[in-house]
N, C-alpha and C positions, 0 to 999 in steps of 0.2 A: 594716513594716506597710504594707498596701495604702493608697495615698493616698486612695482612695474611702472606705475605712473611717474614716480619720483625719478627713476632711472631714465625713462624716456624723456622726461622734462629736462633733466640735467644734461643729457646728450644734446638735445636740441638747443638748449641755452648756450652750451659751448660752441655749437655750430653757428648760431646767430652771432655770438660775440666774435668769432673768427672772421665773419663777413663784414663786420662794422669797419668804417674807415679808421685810419690811424689816429685821427684827431679824437675820436671817441675813446680809443684805447688810452690815449694820453690823459683824458678826463678821468677814466676809471682808475688810473694810477693815483690820482689825487682824491677821488671820491670813491672809496671802496664799495664794491657791489656784494651784498650779502643775499643769500637765498634762504627763505624759511618756508615751511609748509603753509602756515597761516599766521595772521596777526594775533598778538596777545590781546587779552581783555582790556588791558590798559591802553593799547594802541587804538582799539575800537572805540573806547570811551573818549580818548583824546581827539580822534578824527571825526567822531559822530557817526561812524559807519555802523549800521545795525547788524548786518550779517557778515561774517568773516570772509565768505566767498565773494563779496562785492569789492574787496580791496585787492588790487593787483600789485601795487607797489607803494613805497613811501620814501620820500626824501626827508632826511632829518639833518638839519644844520641851518646855517645862515646863508641865504642866497648871496651871490657875489655882489648883487646890486644893493644890498643892505649892509654890507660890511663896513667896519670902521676900525681905525687904528686903536680906538678906545676899548675895543672888545678883546678881552684876553681870558684865558682859562675856560673857554667854551669847549664842549665836546667836539670831536672831529665830525665832518660831514660824512654821511653814509646813505647809500641807496639800498633799500631792501626790496627784494622781489618776493611776492607771496605766490607759491606754486598753486595753491587752491584757487585763488582769485583769477590767475591767468588761465588755468584750466577751465574754470567756469565761463570766462569770457570767450573762450575758444570753442565751447561745447555747442553743437547744433541742437535744434529742437528735438531731433530724434535720439539724442544722447551720444552721438558720435563726436569725436574730436579729430577733425582732419589735421594731418601733420602741417600742411601749409598754413592753416589758420592758427594753429598753436605757435608756429614760428613767427607769424605776423604779430600775434598778441605779445609774445616775448619781446620782440623788437620794439614795438610801440611802447611797452611798459618801461623798458630800459631808457629809451630816448625821452619819454615823458618825464621820468623822474630826474634825469640829468638836466632837462630843461628847467626844472624847478631850481636846481643849483645855480642856473644862470639868471634866475629872477623872473621867469615866465610864470604867470598865474594860470589857473584853470581856464579862464575865458580865452586867453591868448592861445593856449594849447588846443582848445576846441576849434578855434578859427583855423589853426594849422593842421587839424585832423589828427591830433594826438590825444584823443580822449579815452 
């Protein structure tokens, strides 16, 4: 990935995070947010996604709605944002990436993946406009 795109993306990500409500920041303290350029081959195989630019983010963990006191020794919950996927989602047909659209896609991706932590599935998120 072009370092200019990475730098611009990371600056916008920080800006979007700064604008999110305190409640979201409290969630991010419990569910760390990682940023990677693109998903690994293993992640693509696990999720069934064919092209790495199609995946914007991934929640890894056990949703709050499915937790039990019987579960122990599990890995911590994590939200991963994939720069390449978010950039692809924000790209216009003419190849431009408007800043406002990139900010919107970053925000949607963060909230979408945090919603999975709370047990919302893809259909519920589609109905809410977070697809």
